[in-house]
Phi, psi and omega in degrees: 000320183287325180294320177291323166308314184294317178296319179290336175283325184228078184299328180306320187295319179292325174294322176300313179304314182292327175291319187295311180305320175294314176300324178291320180293321180293321182288318180299312177302316179294322176294319177298317180296318177290339187273351187240138174220146186243122174263119183289164186297144174078014181228166170229157181250122173278118185268119176259121174244105182060031177089357180260139183287130176267140182298337183279149182232127177281133174270188183289145172120199187270136181219155172253152183213162177284112182298144180066357179243318177256137172236139179254125178250121177274144183228136182280128175254359178287166185300130168243158190235137170238117187242136192207154173240129189237140171247134184217184184239135168289173178297329186265021175056036170267139176286129182229128179254127182239126171255123181232140182244126184238123174259130186213168176209160179276150175285109186302332187274353180231026181293327179299320181287323179295320176294324180289313179278334187239310183107193181285331185267049182291332183299306183289328186274327179247308187296303188298317176297327181288330177293320183299311189293316183296319169303311180297320187289323180283320181289335175297344181273348191231147167292172180297308181303321184291331178293333175277310189281342180244037190301310186292329175289323180290323179293322180298313179295327176283334175291324181292317177290322188288321182302310182298320180293316182287331186294332179293346180245020173068030182242126183265126179283127175260309179197161180225155182218104169290105183288317181199158169242131174239138183237173180296157179300322179295322173285327174296322178289327176292322182294312179302317177291335180281324174292330171295314184294327177293312181299318181290323175297319180301312177305317179293324178295320180286325175300319176296323179289319176299318174295323172296315177295326176293317178299315176304321179294320179296313180300313178300316185292320180294324176293324177291323183288314182303319187285335180294308183299318179297319176295315179298321179292322167311315183283345184285124174231170179296325181294323181290323178299308184302320182297321178289321174299316180298317182298323179297315183294323178296316177298322179292318179299315179300326181275347178295134186267002180090357177260141178282141181293144181278077185235125180274122180081162179080170190275151177277123184297151172062008181246119184252110183269117182255113190269007181280000000 
């Protein structure tokens, strides 16, 4: 009764208490909100305490931190793609323009060290220069033609060199893909002319081989015919000649129609006149 009387006597006191209660609730709620941080999937949290990078790294999920003292910087650890075009020189001093795509991701356990040593702009500071340096170092070991014919070998060497450079900054290389090599127009024309010359040389070689084979076939055929004639000559005897003459006469008799030829002078064929 006495409190009710006091409140009724001083209504401003009740209003003040209500305001204080609301403010206290808001402050408590704000502190609770500031004490909680959520790390999204595919990220890690770098913890800063009064600006100093802490050794702990927050994984995905809900975490508590000291409000106003600790700050959490999210860093993505999913695979990221960097695609760039670089110009370099081959071993035979040809200018080579290379388009390359690189997949990489951050080492989740060391994102705090990457943030401390490099910062958030690691792609422009580390990745792109490392790609350019690795490409130039490898392409300088090959001629322009070898860059085309040994593309898989070149790609493997670039990957090895780039992997080593990125690893020193806690960046993991996943894969690279050399999309194309571009050369000067003069070099392209020279390559085309060389290919045409090689094709013509191959055609000439095949023609020579064909002529050689045909000549060998003709020689073999002539040798076979000569051998056949030689064998025939070896088999010819006086008896064989007489037999062939008799066979010819018999064939002529077989074909004779019984009429004497109308020939003036000379002997009558196939008639043997015996005066005895």
